C-alpha positions as CSV (number, residue, x, y, z in Angstrom):
1,M,-0.2,-0.1,0.0
2,N,1.7,3.7,-1.3
3,P,0.0,6.7,-2.3
4,V,0.9,5.8,-6.2
5,N,-1.0,2.5,-5.8
6,A,-4.4,4.7,-3.6
7,A,-6.1,5.7,-7.7
8,S,-6.1,1.7,-8.5
9,L,-7.6,0.6,-4.6
10,S,-11.6,-0.4,-5.0
11,S,-13.9,0.1,-2.0
12,F,-14.0,-3.6,-1.1
13,A,-10.4,-3.2,-1.1
14,G,-10.1,0.2,0.9
15,V,-12.1,-1.8,3.5
16,V,-10.0,-4.1,3.8
17,V,-7.2,-1.8,4.9
18,V,-9.5,0.0,7.8
19,A,-10.3,-3.0,9.2
20,S,-6.1,-4.4,8.9
21,L,-5.3,-0.5,10.5
22,S,-8.5,-1.8,13.2
23,G,-7.2,-4.8,14.5
24,R,-3.7,-2.7,14.9
25,I,-5.3,-0.2,17.0
26,L,-7.0,-3.9,18.9
27,Q,-3.0,-4.8,19.2
28,H,-1.6,-1.1,20.0
29,L,-4.3,-1.5,23.1
30,H,-4.5,-4.7,24.3
31,R,-0.5,-5.3,24.9
32,P,0.5,-3.7,28.0
33,D,3.9,-1.6,27.6
34,P,5.7,-1.5,31.4
35,E,7.4,1.5,30.4
36,S,4.0,3.6,29.3
37,N,2.7,3.5,32.7
38,G,4.1,6.8,33.9
39,G,2.9,10.0,32.7
40,D,6.3,10.5,29.5
41,I,3.9,10.9,26.7
42,N,7.0,10.1,24.5
43,T,6.5,6.0,25.6
44,E,6.1,3.0,22.8
45,F,2.2,4.0,23.2
46,W,2.3,7.0,22.7
47,R,4.3,6.8,19.7
48,T,2.9,4.0,18.3
49,H,-0.6,6.2,18.6
50,R,0.6,8.8,16.6
51,E,1.6,6.3,13.9
52,I,-1.2,4.6,13.7
53,D,-3.4,8.6,14.5
54,N,-1.2,9.8,10.9
55,T,-1.9,6.5,8.8
56,L,-5.7,7.1,9.8
57,L,-5.3,10.7,8.9
58,N,-3.3,10.2,5.9
59,M,-5.6,7.3,4.8
60,S,-8.4,10.5,5.0
61,L,-6.6,13.2,3.5
62,Y,-5.5,10.8,0.6
63,Q,-8.3,9.3,-0.6
64,P,-8.9,8.7,-4.1
65,R,-12.1,10.6,-5.6
66,H,-13.8,7.3,-6.4
67,L,-13.7,6.1,-2.6
68,R,-14.8,10.2,-1.2
69,L,-18.2,10.7,-0.4
70,P,-20.3,11.9,-1.2
71,A,-19.0,10.8,-4.9
72,G,-18.7,7.8,-3.7
73,S,-22.1,7.2,-2.3
74,S,-23.7,5.2,-5.0
75,N,-21.4,2.6,-3.3
76,P,-22.5,1.0,-0.2
77,N,-18.4,-0.5,0.3
78,T,-17.3,3.1,-0.2
79,I,-19.7,4.2,3.0
80,F,-19.0,1.6,4.7
81,L,-15.4,2.4,4.5
82,N,-15.7,5.9,5.7
83,M,-17.6,4.7,8.6
84,S,-15.0,2.2,9.7
85,L,-12.2,4.7,8.9
86,Q,-14.2,7.3,11.4
87,A,-15.3,4.7,13.8
88,A,-11.1,3.7,13.8
89,V,-10.0,7.2,15.5
90,I,-12.6,7.3,18.2
91,C,-11.6,4.4,18.8
92,L,-7.6,5.6,18.8
93,H,-8.8,8.4,20.7
94,Q,-11.0,7.0,23.5
95,A,-7.7,4.7,24.7
96,A,-6.0,8.3,24.1
97,I,-8.2,10.1,26.9
98,F,-8.6,7.3,29.2
99,K,-4.6,7.1,28.9
100,G,-3.8,10.6,29.1
101,D,-5.8,11.2,32.4
102,K,-2.5,9.3,33.7
103,L,-0.2,11.4,32.3
104,L,1.3,14.5,34.4
105,N,0.3,17.0,32.2
106,P,-2.8,15.4,30.8
107,G,-4.5,18.9,29.2
108,E,-3.2,19.1,25.3
109,V,-3.4,15.8,24.6
110,V,-6.9,15.2,25.9
111,A,-8.3,17.9,24.5
112,E,-6.7,16.9,21.0
113,S,-8.4,13.1,21.3
114,K,-11.6,14.6,22.2
115,A,-11.5,16.9,19.8
116,R,-10.7,14.5,17.3
117,C,-13.9,11.8,18.6
118,L,-15.9,14.6,17.9
119,A,-14.9,15.3,14.3
120,A,-15.2,12.1,13.4
121,A,-18.2,11.2,15.1
122,T,-20.3,14.5,13.4
123,E,-18.1,12.9,10.6
124,I,-20.4,9.7,10.8
125,S,-23.3,11.5,12.1
126,L,-23.3,13.6,8.2
127,I,-22.7,10.4,6.7
128,M,-25.9,8.8,8.2
129,K,-28.3,11.7,7.3
130,R,-26.8,10.9,3.6
131,I,-27.2,7.7,3.2
132,A,-31.1,7.9,6.0
133,H,-32.9,7.3,2.3
134,M,-30.4,4.4,0.7
135,D,-31.0,1.3,0.9
136,L,-28.2,-0.5,2.2
137,S,-29.0,-3.8,2.3
138,M,-27.2,-4.7,-0.9
139,V,-24.0,-3.6,1.1
140,S,-22.6,-7.9,0.5
141,D,-23.7,-8.0,-2.7
142,S,-21.5,-5.0,-3.7
143,T,-18.0,-5.2,-4.5
């Protein structure tokens, strides 16, 4: 997966990529790091958090046109891809909010994660409003 090939990515492949990133988030959250218990923002947990967050952000910002909404609204997999991407952002940042409260100076980290969660939830809400009139029962039939 590199930006050069992103234009040829199908909506189904995009869903697979987001599912893979979601698995990476879960792996990140459920593997305790002995050094991450302290109040330091430079532990392995936070380095991995920033790396995953950058990947999610780049995927959102640099999606090809056919995987963006509203352009791809006719494809249920594109809708699912975009909603899953935002859900992954929420999952990652909810954990950061929880973990950030244990930092020595949690203000900026927690505030940023809350803002990212709110933005992702707002985007999911907008997607839901956009597709409320559509019959998505064909999601499994579409590629």
